[in-house]
Jmol script that loads the backbone (N, CA, C; Angstrom):
load data "model"
ATOM      1  N   MET A   1      34.737 -87.898  45.659  1.00  0.00           N
ATOM      2  CA  MET A   1      35.632 -88.051  46.794  1.00  0.00           C
ATOM      3  C   MET A   1      36.524 -89.278  46.605  1.00  0.00           C
ATOM      4  N   GLY A   2      36.163 -90.216  45.757  1.00  0.00           N
ATOM      5  CA  GLY A   2      36.990 -91.396  45.544  1.00  0.00           C
ATOM      6  C   GLY A   2      36.775 -92.431  46.627  1.00  0.00           C
ATOM      7  N   LEU A   3      37.774 -93.282  46.804  1.00  0.00           N
ATOM      8  CA  LEU A   3      37.689 -94.324  47.833  1.00  0.00           C
ATOM      9  C   LEU A   3      37.603 -93.713  49.222  1.00  0.00           C
ATOM     10  N   THR A   4      36.757 -94.283  50.061  1.00  0.00           N
ATOM     11  CA  THR A   4      36.651 -93.814  51.445  1.00  0.00           C
ATOM     12  C   THR A   4      37.044 -94.887  52.439  1.00  0.00           C
ATOM     13  N   SER A   5      37.178 -96.160  51.980  1.00  0.00           N
ATOM     14  CA  SER A   5      37.627 -97.220  52.886  1.00  0.00           C
ATOM     15  C   SER A   5      38.153 -98.404  52.087  1.00  0.00           C
ATOM     16  N   VAL A   6      39.064 -99.141  52.728  1.00  0.00           N
ATOM     17  CA  VAL A   6      39.670-100.335  52.126  1.00  0.00           C
ATOM     18  C   VAL A   6      39.992-101.318  53.244  1.00  0.00           C
ATOM     19  N   GLU A   7      39.842-102.614  52.959  1.00  0.00           N
ATOM     20  CA  GLU A   7      40.256-103.679  53.878  1.00  0.00           C
ATOM     21  C   GLU A   7      41.048-104.706  53.080  1.00  0.00           C
ATOM     22  N   ALA A   8      42.117-105.247  53.693  1.00  0.00           N
ATOM     23  CA  ALA A   8      42.919-106.270  53.021  1.00  0.00           C
ATOM     24  C   ALA A   8      43.627-107.121  54.059  1.00  0.00           C
ATOM     25  N   SER A   9      43.987-108.327  53.647  1.00  0.00           N
ATOM     26  CA  SER A   9      44.820-109.186  54.495  1.00  0.00           C
ATOM     27  C   SER A   9      45.744-109.974  53.583  1.00  0.00           C
ATOM     28  N   GLN A  10      46.870-110.385  54.138  1.00  0.00           N
ATOM     29  CA  GLN A  10      47.855-111.151  53.388  1.00  0.00           C
ATOM     30  C   GLN A  10      48.487-112.177  54.311  1.00  0.00           C
ATOM     31  N   GLU A  11      48.482-113.414  53.883  1.00  0.00           N
ATOM     32  CA  GLU A  11      49.159-114.472  54.634  1.00  0.00           C
ATOM     33  C   GLU A  11      50.647-114.393  54.313  1.00  0.00           C
ATOM     34  N   THR A  12      51.485-114.392  55.347  1.00  0.00           N
ATOM     35  CA  THR A  12      52.938-114.380  55.179  1.00  0.00           C
ATOM     36  C   THR A  12      53.510-115.607  55.874  1.00  0.00           C
ATOM     37  N   VAL A  13      54.806-115.828  55.732  1.00  0.00           N
ATOM     38  CA  VAL A  13      55.432-116.964  56.403  1.00  0.00           C
ATOM     39  C   VAL A  13      55.359-116.818  57.918  1.00  0.00           C
ATOM     40  N   ALA A  14      55.228-115.584  58.407  1.00  0.00           N
ATOM     41  CA  ALA A  14      55.150-115.333  59.849  1.00  0.00           C
ATOM     42  C   ALA A  14      53.718-115.341  60.370  1.00  0.00           C
ATOM     43  N   GLY A  15      52.737-115.294  59.481  1.00  0.00           N
ATOM     44  CA  GLY A  15      51.333-115.217  59.881  1.00  0.00           C
ATOM     45  C   GLY A  15      50.612-114.164  59.061  1.00  0.00           C
ATOM     46  N   GLN A  16      49.378-113.897  59.419  1.00  0.00           N
ATOM     47  CA  GLN A  16      48.544-112.994  58.642  1.00  0.00           C
ATOM     48  C   GLN A  16      48.753-111.529  59.028  1.00  0.00           C
ATOM     49  N   VAL A  17      48.897-110.671  58.016  1.00  0.00           N
ATOM     50  CA  VAL A  17      48.918-109.219  58.189  1.00  0.00           C
ATOM     51  C   VAL A  17      47.548-108.717  57.758  1.00  0.00           C
ATOM     52  N   ILE A  18      46.920-107.919  58.611  1.00  0.00           N
ATOM     53  CA  ILE A  18      45.585-107.390  58.333  1.00  0.00           C
ATOM     54  C   ILE A  18      45.658-105.869  58.361  1.00  0.00           C
ATOM     55  N   SER A  19      45.023-105.247  57.381  1.00  0.00           N
ATOM     56  CA  SER A  19      45.088-103.792  57.253  1.00  0.00           C
ATOM     57  C   SER A  19      43.747-103.262  56.773  1.00  0.00           C
ATOM     58  N   SER A  20      43.324-102.128  57.324  1.00  0.00           N
ATOM     59  CA  SER A  20      42.125-101.453  56.829  1.00  0.00           C
ATOM     60  C   SER A  20      42.232 -99.969  57.136  1.00  0.00           C
ATOM     61  N   TRP A  21      41.578 -99.167  56.282  1.00  0.00           N
ATOM     62  CA  TRP A  21      41.539 -97.736  56.543  1.00  0.00           C
ATOM     63  C   TRP A  21      40.210 -97.141  56.125  1.00  0.00           C
ATOM     64  N   THR A  22      39.884 -96.003  56.752  1.00  0.00           N
ATOM     65  CA  THR A  22      38.687 -95.238  56.433  1.00  0.00           C
ATOM     66  C   THR A  22      39.072 -93.768  56.424  1.00  0.00           C
ATOM     67  N   LYS A  23      38.664 -93.072  55.378  1.00  0.00           N
ATOM     68  CA  LYS A  23      38.973 -91.646  55.246  1.00  0.00           C
ATOM     69  C   LYS A  23      37.678 -90.847  55.238  1.00  0.00           C
ATOM     70  N   SER A  24      37.668 -89.768  56.016  1.00  0.00           N
ATOM     71  CA  SER A  24      36.549 -88.827  55.993  1.00  0.00           C
ATOM     72  C   SER A  24      37.138 -87.426  56.041  1.00  0.00           C
ATOM     73  N   GLU A  25      36.309 -86.419  55.952  1.00  0.00           N
ATOM     74  CA  GLU A  25      36.773 -85.035  55.976  1.00  0.00           C
ATOM     75  C   GLU A  25      37.549 -84.744  57.268  1.00  0.00           C
ATOM     76  N   GLY A  26      38.853 -84.464  57.140  1.00  0.00           N
ATOM     77  CA  GLY A  26      39.680 -84.108  58.288  1.00  0.00           C
ATOM     78  C   GLY A  26      40.121 -85.259  59.165  1.00  0.00           C
ATOM     79  N   SER A  27      39.858 -86.513  58.750  1.00  0.00           N
ATOM     80  CA  SER A  27      40.204 -87.657  59.591  1.00  0.00           C
ATOM     81  C   SER A  27      40.571 -88.870  58.734  1.00  0.00           C
ATOM     82  N   PHE A  28      41.549 -89.625  59.203  1.00  0.00           N
ATOM     83  CA  PHE A  28      41.972 -90.855  58.543  1.00  0.00           C
ATOM     84  C   PHE A  28      42.188 -91.890  59.638  1.00  0.00           C
ATOM     85  N   GLU A  29      41.456 -93.005  59.571  1.00  0.00           N
ATOM     86  CA  GLU A  29      41.600 -94.080  60.556  1.00  0.00           C
ATOM     87  C   GLU A  29      42.242 -95.276  59.881  1.00  0.00           C
ATOM     88  N   TYR A  30      43.234 -95.859  60.562  1.00  0.00           N
ATOM     89  CA  TYR A  30      43.976 -96.977  59.993  1.00  0.00           C
ATOM     90  C   TYR A  30      44.166 -98.042  61.066  1.00  0.00           C
ATOM     91  N   ASP A  31      43.759 -99.276  60.758  1.00  0.00           N
ATOM     92  CA  ASP A  31      43.940-100.413  61.653  1.00  0.00           C
ATOM     93  C   ASP A  31      44.912-101.382  61.004  1.00  0.00           C
ATOM     94  N   VAL A  32      45.828-101.914  61.789  1.00  0.00           N
ATOM     95  CA  VAL A  32      46.784-102.886  61.264  1.00  0.00           C
ATOM     96  C   VAL A  32      47.091-103.919  62.342  1.00  0.00           C
ATOM     97  N   THR A  33      47.259-105.164  61.920  1.00  0.00           N
ATOM     98  CA  THR A  33      47.683-106.239  62.804  1.00  0.00           C
ATOM     99  C   THR A  33      48.889-106.913  62.181  1.00  0.00           C
ATOM    100  N   LEU A  34      49.972-106.993  62.958  1.00  0.00           N
ATOM    101  CA  LEU A  34      51.198-107.666  62.537  1.00  0.00           C
ATOM    102  C   LEU A  34      51.362-108.947  63.340  1.00  0.00           C
ATOM    103  N   PRO A  35      51.761-110.050  62.691  1.00  0.00           N
ATOM    104  CA  PRO A  35      51.907-111.314  63.408  1.00  0.00           C
ATOM    105  C   PRO A  35      53.014-111.278  64.469  1.00  0.00           C
ATOM    106  N   SER A  36      52.940-112.223  65.395  1.00  0.00           N
ATOM    107  CA  SER A  36      53.945-112.339  66.465  1.00  0.00           C
ATOM    108  C   SER A  36      55.352-112.438  65.896  1.00  0.00           C
ATOM    109  N   ASN A  37      56.289-111.909  66.642  1.00  0.00           N
ATOM    110  CA  ASN A  37      57.716-111.959  66.305  1.00  0.00           C
ATOM    111  C   ASN A  37      58.053-111.274  64.989  1.00  0.00           C
ATOM    112  N   THR A  38      57.288-110.228  64.654  1.00  0.00           N
ATOM    113  CA  THR A  38      57.590-109.429  63.464  1.00  0.00           C
ATOM    114  C   THR A  38      57.620-107.959  63.859  1.00  0.00           C
ATOM    115  N   SER A  39      57.991-107.129  62.927  1.00  0.00           N
ATOM    116  CA  SER A  39      57.907-105.679  63.089  1.00  0.00           C
ATOM    117  C   SER A  39      57.544-105.105  61.733  1.00  0.00           C
ATOM    118  N   GLY A  40      57.166-103.854  61.702  1.00  0.00           N
ATOM    119  CA  GLY A  40      56.772-103.250  60.441  1.00  0.00           C
ATOM    120  C   GLY A  40      56.838-101.741  60.484  1.00  0.00           C
ATOM    121  N   THR A  41      56.669-101.175  59.327  1.00  0.00           N
ATOM    122  CA  THR A  41      56.633 -99.722  59.171  1.00  0.00           C
ATOM    123  C   THR A  41      55.340 -99.356  58.459  1.00  0.00           C
ATOM    124  N   VAL A  42      54.625 -98.411  59.016  1.00  0.00           N
ATOM    125  CA  VAL A  42      53.380 -97.913  58.435  1.00  0.00           C
ATOM    126  C   VAL A  42      53.622 -96.473  57.995  1.00  0.00           C
ATOM    127  N   VAL A  43      53.182 -96.152  56.790  1.00  0.00           N
ATOM    128  CA  VAL A  43      53.254 -94.781  56.287  1.00  0.00           C
ATOM    129  C   VAL A  43      51.835 -94.245  56.215  1.00  0.00           C
ATOM    130  N   LEU A  44      51.555 -93.230  57.008  1.00  0.00           N
ATOM    131  CA  LEU A  44      50.229 -92.612  57.043  1.00  0.00           C
ATOM    132  C   LEU A  44      50.296 -91.291  56.289  1.00  0.00           C
ATOM    133  N   PRO A  45      49.557 -91.158  55.191  1.00  0.00           N
ATOM    134  CA  PRO A  45      49.616 -89.926  54.393  1.00  0.00           C
ATOM    135  C   PRO A  45      49.104 -88.729  55.178  1.00  0.00           C
ATOM    136  N   ALA A  46      49.742 -87.580  54.964  1.00  0.00           N
ATOM    137  CA  ALA A  46      49.364 -86.371  55.696  1.00  0.00           C
ATOM    138  C   ALA A  46      48.221 -85.614  55.030  1.00  0.00           C
ATOM    139  N   PHE A  47      47.907 -85.907  53.748  1.00  0.00           N
ATOM    140  CA  PHE A  47      46.801 -85.277  53.033  1.00  0.00           C
ATOM    141  C   PHE A  47      46.839 -83.753  53.093  1.00  0.00           C
ATOM    142  N   ASP A  48      48.007 -83.161  53.182  1.00  0.00           N
ATOM    143  CA  ASP A  48      48.151 -81.700  53.275  1.00  0.00           C
ATOM    144  C   ASP A  48      47.420 -81.116  54.476  1.00  0.00           C
ATOM    145  N   LEU A  49      47.162 -81.935  55.485  1.00  0.00           N
ATOM    146  CA  LEU A  49      46.517 -81.446  56.706  1.00  0.00           C
ATOM    147  C   LEU A  49      47.523 -80.674  57.552  1.00  0.00           C
ATOM    148  N   LYS A  50      47.056 -79.659  58.199  1.00  0.00           N
ATOM    149  CA  LYS A  50      47.882 -78.875  59.128  1.00  0.00           C
ATOM    150  C   LYS A  50      47.521 -79.305  60.548  1.00  0.00           C
ATOM    151  N   ASN A  51      48.400 -78.998  61.500  1.00  0.00           N
ATOM    152  CA  ASN A  51      48.166 -79.331  62.913  1.00  0.00           C
ATOM    153  C   ASN A  51      47.849 -80.811  63.081  1.00  0.00           C
ATOM    154  N   LEU A  52      48.678 -81.664  62.479  1.00  0.00           N
ATOM    155  CA  LEU A  52      48.451 -83.108  62.551  1.00  0.00           C
ATOM    156  C   LEU A  52      48.513 -83.623  63.982  1.00  0.00           C
ATOM    157  N   LYS A  53      47.569 -84.508  64.283  1.00  0.00           N
ATOM    158  CA  LYS A  53      47.573 -85.224  65.556  1.00  0.00           C
ATOM    159  C   LYS A  53      47.320 -86.689  65.234  1.00  0.00           C
ATOM    160  N   LEU A  54      48.179 -87.563  65.752  1.00  0.00           N
ATOM    161  CA  LEU A  54      48.017 -89.001  65.542  1.00  0.00           C
ATOM    162  C   LEU A  54      47.810 -89.665  66.892  1.00  0.00           C
ATOM    163  N   LYS A  55      46.741 -90.470  66.953  1.00  0.00           N
ATOM    164  CA  LYS A  55      46.449 -91.238  68.155  1.00  0.00           C
ATOM    165  C   LYS A  55      46.509 -92.714  67.836  1.00  0.00           C
ATOM    166  N   GLU A  56      46.901 -93.507  68.816  1.00  0.00           N
ATOM    167  CA  GLU A  56      46.811 -94.962  68.722  1.00  0.00           C
ATOM    168  C   GLU A  56      45.993 -95.414  69.918  1.00  0.00           C
ATOM    169  N   GLY A  57      44.869 -96.061  69.650  1.00  0.00           N
ATOM    170  CA  GLY A  57      44.006 -96.505  70.736  1.00  0.00           C
ATOM    171  C   GLY A  57      43.552 -95.384  71.639  1.00  0.00           C
ATOM    172  N   GLY A  58      43.408 -94.175  71.089  1.00  0.00           N
ATOM    173  CA  GLY A  58      42.956 -93.026  71.872  1.00  0.00           C
ATOM    174  C   GLY A  58      44.065 -92.238  72.545  1.00  0.00           C
ATOM    175  N   THR A  59      45.315 -92.735  72.492  1.00  0.00           N
ATOM    176  CA  THR A  59      46.452 -92.053  73.114  1.00  0.00           C
ATOM    177  C   THR A  59      47.256 -91.306  72.051  1.00  0.00           C
ATOM    178  N   VAL A  60      47.531 -90.037  72.281  1.00  0.00           N
ATOM    179  CA  VAL A  60      48.288 -89.225  71.333  1.00  0.00           C
ATOM    180  C   VAL A  60      49.722 -89.739  71.232  1.00  0.00           C
ATOM    181  N   ILE A  61      50.168 -89.960  69.965  1.00  0.00           N
ATOM    182  CA  ILE A  61      51.565 -90.365  69.742  1.00  0.00           C
ATOM    183  C   ILE A  61      52.308 -89.397  68.820  1.00  0.00           C
ATOM    184  N   TRP A  62      51.595 -88.435  68.216  1.00  0.00           N
ATOM    185  CA  TRP A  62      52.221 -87.386  67.405  1.00  0.00           C
ATOM    186  C   TRP A  62      51.395 -86.124  67.545  1.00  0.00           C
ATOM    187  N   GLU A  63      52.068 -85.039  67.951  1.00  0.00           N
ATOM    188  CA  GLU A  63      51.366 -83.772  68.121  1.00  0.00           C
ATOM    189  C   GLU A  63      52.381 -82.646  68.057  1.00  0.00           C
ATOM    190  N   LYS A  64      51.994 -81.535  67.439  1.00  0.00           N
ATOM    191  CA  LYS A  64      52.852 -80.347  67.325  1.00  0.00           C
ATOM    192  C   LYS A  64      54.203 -80.685  66.712  1.00  0.00           C
ATOM    193  N   GLY A  65      54.206 -81.608  65.752  1.00  0.00           N
ATOM    194  CA  GLY A  65      55.423 -81.951  65.030  1.00  0.00           C
ATOM    195  C   GLY A  65      56.381 -82.867  65.758  1.00  0.00           C
ATOM    196  N   ASP A  66      55.946 -83.488  66.858  1.00  0.00           N
ATOM    197  CA  ASP A  66      56.832 -84.342  67.651  1.00  0.00           C
ATOM    198  C   ASP A  66      56.178 -85.661  68.037  1.00  0.00           C
ATOM    199  N   TYR A  67      57.021 -86.672  68.147  1.00  0.00           N
ATOM    200  CA  TYR A  67      56.617 -87.992  68.641  1.00  0.00           C
ATOM    201  C   TYR A  67      56.402 -87.919  70.140  1.00  0.00           C
ATOM    202  N   VAL A  68      55.283 -88.462  70.594  1.00  0.00           N
ATOM    203  CA  VAL A  68      54.958 -88.525  72.019  1.00  0.00           C
ATOM    204  C   VAL A  68      55.058 -89.993  72.430  1.00  0.00           C
ATOM    205  N   LYS A  69      56.088 -90.333  73.210  1.00  0.00           N
ATOM    206  CA  LYS A  69      56.302 -91.716  73.636  1.00  0.00           C
ATOM    207  C   LYS A  69      55.252 -92.142  74.647  1.00  0.00           C
ATOM    208  N   GLY A  70      55.102 -93.469  74.776  1.00  0.00           N
ATOM    209  CA  GLY A  70      54.231 -93.963  75.825  1.00  0.00           C
ATOM    210  C   GLY A  70      53.326 -95.108  75.433  1.00  0.00           C
ATOM    211  N   VAL A  71      53.222 -95.437  74.137  1.00  0.00           N
ATOM    212  CA  VAL A  71      52.364 -96.545  73.721  1.00  0.00           C
ATOM    213  C   VAL A  71      53.243 -97.756  73.431  1.00  0.00           C
ATOM    214  N   SER A  72      52.969 -98.831  74.120  1.00  0.00           N
ATOM    215  CA  SER A  72      53.720-100.072  73.948  1.00  0.00           C
ATOM    216  C   SER A  72      53.641-100.550  72.504  1.00  0.00           C
ATOM    217  N   GLY A  73      54.779-100.939  71.941  1.00  0.00           N
ATOM    218  CA  GLY A  73      54.838-101.457  70.584  1.00  0.00           C
ATOM    219  C   GLY A  73      55.163-100.425  69.529  1.00  0.00           C
ATOM    220  N   ILE A  74      54.977 -99.153  69.843  1.00  0.00           N
ATOM    221  CA  ILE A  74      55.345 -98.084  68.910  1.00  0.00           C
ATOM    222  C   ILE A  74      56.805 -97.734  69.182  1.00  0.00           C
ATOM    223  N   GLN A  75      57.657 -97.986  68.209  1.00  0.00           N
ATOM    224  CA  GLN A  75      59.086 -97.765  68.389  1.00  0.00           C
ATOM    225  C   GLN A  75      59.523 -96.356  68.029  1.00  0.00           C
ATOM    226  N   GLN A  76      58.861 -95.775  67.020  1.00  0.00           N
ATOM    227  CA  GLN A  76      59.280 -94.463  66.538  1.00  0.00           C
ATOM    228  C   GLN A  76      58.194 -93.890  65.638  1.00  0.00           C
ATOM    229  N   VAL A  77      58.060 -92.560  65.636  1.00  0.00           N
ATOM    230  CA  VAL A  77      57.197 -91.852  64.696  1.00  0.00           C
ATOM    231  C   VAL A  77      57.969 -90.637  64.222  1.00  0.00           C
ATOM    232  N   HIS A  78      58.007 -90.433  62.905  1.00  0.00           N
ATOM    233  CA  HIS A  78      58.606 -89.222  62.362  1.00  0.00           C
ATOM    234  C   HIS A  78      57.911 -88.844  61.063  1.00  0.00           C
ATOM    235  N   MET A  79      58.103 -87.595  60.664  1.00  0.00           N
ATOM    236  CA  MET A  79      57.487 -87.076  59.446  1.00  0.00           C
ATOM    237  C   MET A  79      58.537 -87.035  58.352  1.00  0.00           C
ATOM    238  N   ASP A  80      58.142 -87.436  57.133  1.00  0.00           N
ATOM    239  CA  ASP A  80      58.976 -87.203  55.963  1.00  0.00           C
ATOM    240  C   ASP A  80      58.067 -86.774  54.814  1.00  0.00           C
ATOM    241  N   ALA A  81      58.596 -86.714  53.609  1.00  0.00           N
ATOM    242  CA  ALA A  81      57.825 -86.225  52.465  1.00  0.00           C
ATOM    243  C   ALA A  81      56.605 -87.087  52.154  1.00  0.00           C
ATOM    244  N   ASP A  82      56.622 -88.372  52.554  1.00  0.00           N
ATOM    245  CA  ASP A  82      55.506 -89.274  52.287  1.00  0.00           C
ATOM    246  C   ASP A  82      54.396 -89.192  53.325  1.00  0.00           C
ATOM    247  N   GLY A  83      54.678 -88.645  54.489  1.00  0.00           N
ATOM    248  CA  GLY A  83      53.696 -88.553  55.568  1.00  0.00           C
ATOM    249  C   GLY A  83      54.311 -88.950  56.894  1.00  0.00           C
ATOM    250  N   LEU A  84      53.484 -89.428  57.815  1.00  0.00           N
ATOM    251  CA  LEU A  84      53.975 -89.892  59.111  1.00  0.00           C
ATOM    252  C   LEU A  84      54.435 -91.340  58.991  1.00  0.00           C
ATOM    253  N   ILE A  85      55.649 -91.605  59.425  1.00  0.00           N
ATOM    254  CA  ILE A  85      56.244 -92.938  59.367  1.00  0.00           C
ATOM    255  C   ILE A  85      56.217 -93.502  60.785  1.00  0.00           C
ATOM    256  N   VAL A  86      55.556 -94.661  60.948  1.00  0.00           N
ATOM    257  CA  VAL A  86      55.409 -95.273  62.269  1.00  0.00           C
ATOM    258  C   VAL A  86      56.070 -96.647  62.250  1.00  0.00           C
ATOM    259  N   LYS A  87      57.059 -96.851  63.122  1.00  0.00           N
ATOM    260  CA  LYS A  87      57.727 -98.146  63.245  1.00  0.00           C
ATOM    261  C   LYS A  87      57.090 -98.911  64.395  1.00  0.00           C
ATOM    262  N   LEU A  88      56.669-100.162  64.103  1.00  0.00           N
ATOM    263  CA  LEU A  88      55.859-100.944  65.031  1.00  0.00           C
ATOM    264  C   LEU A  88      56.473-102.297  65.341  1.00  0.00           C
ATOM    265  N   GLU A  89      56.176-102.791  66.532  1.00  0.00           N
ATOM    266  CA  GLU A  89      56.412-104.186  66.877  1.00  0.00           C
ATOM    267  C   GLU A  89      55.141-104.959  66.532  1.00  0.00           C
ATOM    268  N   SER A  90      55.187-106.287  66.625  1.00  0.00           N
ATOM    269  CA  SER A  90      54.003-107.095  66.340  1.00  0.00           C
ATOM    270  C   SER A  90      52.857-106.709  67.275  1.00  0.00           C
ATOM    271  N   GLY A  91      51.627-106.890  66.784  1.00  0.00           N
ATOM    272  CA  GLY A  91      50.451-106.568  67.578  1.00  0.00           C
ATOM    273  C   GLY A  91      49.375-105.933  66.724  1.00  0.00           C
ATOM    274  N   SER A  92      48.314-105.489  67.364  1.00  0.00           N
ATOM    275  CA  SER A  92      47.203-104.820  66.685  1.00  0.00           C
ATOM    276  C   SER A  92      47.159-103.360  67.100  1.00  0.00           C
ATOM    277  N   TYR A  93      46.955-102.498  66.118  1.00  0.00           N
ATOM    278  CA  TYR A  93      46.988-101.052  66.340  1.00  0.00           C
ATOM    279  C   TYR A  93      45.802-100.400  65.661  1.00  0.00           C
ATOM    280  N   LYS A  94      45.283 -99.344  66.296  1.00  0.00           N
ATOM    281  CA  LYS A  94      44.172 -98.564  65.744  1.00  0.00           C
ATOM    282  C   LYS A  94      44.593 -97.096  65.772  1.00  0.00           C
ATOM    283  N   PHE A  95      44.929 -96.575  64.597  1.00  0.00           N
ATOM    284  CA  PHE A  95      45.409 -95.204  64.481  1.00  0.00           C
ATOM    285  C   PHE A  95      44.288 -94.280  64.021  1.00  0.00           C
ATOM    286  N   GLU A  96      44.328 -93.043  64.518  1.00  0.00           N
ATOM    287  CA  GLU A  96      43.442 -91.991  64.042  1.00  0.00           C
ATOM    288  C   GLU A  96      44.289 -90.754  63.785  1.00  0.00           C
ATOM    289  N   LEU A  97      44.300 -90.282  62.549  1.00  0.00           N
ATOM    290  CA  LEU A  97      45.045 -89.113  62.140  1.00  0.00           C
ATOM    291  C   LEU A  97      44.052 -87.992  61.867  1.00  0.00           C
ATOM    292  N   THR A  98      44.232 -86.852  62.533  1.00  0.00           N
ATOM    293  CA  THR A  98      43.338 -85.713  62.334  1.00  0.00           C
ATOM    294  C   THR A  98      44.151 -84.458  62.091  1.00  0.00           C
ATOM    295  N   GLY A  99      43.503 -83.474  61.539  1.00  0.00           N
ATOM    296  CA  GLY A  99      44.120 -82.177  61.285  1.00  0.00           C
ATOM    297  C   GLY A  99      43.120 -81.268  60.611  1.00  0.00           C
ATOM    298  N   ARG A 100      43.611 -80.122  60.215  1.00  0.00           N
ATOM    299  CA  ARG A 100      42.724 -79.156  59.525  1.00  0.00           C
ATOM    300  C   ARG A 100      43.233 -78.882  58.143  1.00  0.00           C
TER     301      ARG A 100
END
end "model"
wireframe off; spacefill off
backbone 0.3
color backbone group
């Protein structure tokens, strides 16, 4: 199955960026923290899953091929060839990507 989890952090001029992920059958969990007064883009791989659903903190933000607004700090979500692209403001986020 290969790697099933990774954790990393990097000190930047703006502060520390922290990232971790865990992969299991049909599910991918990704946590990220961006320092204050920054923004970032997260690319979440789709793993050839169908019926993708992305949640942040338990709230759905991507379902049936569309971005579902409503979570503070999430600026945009869209799909491209690399997977789901999530544009974020500074803060801590806990994503869960599921599908079949």
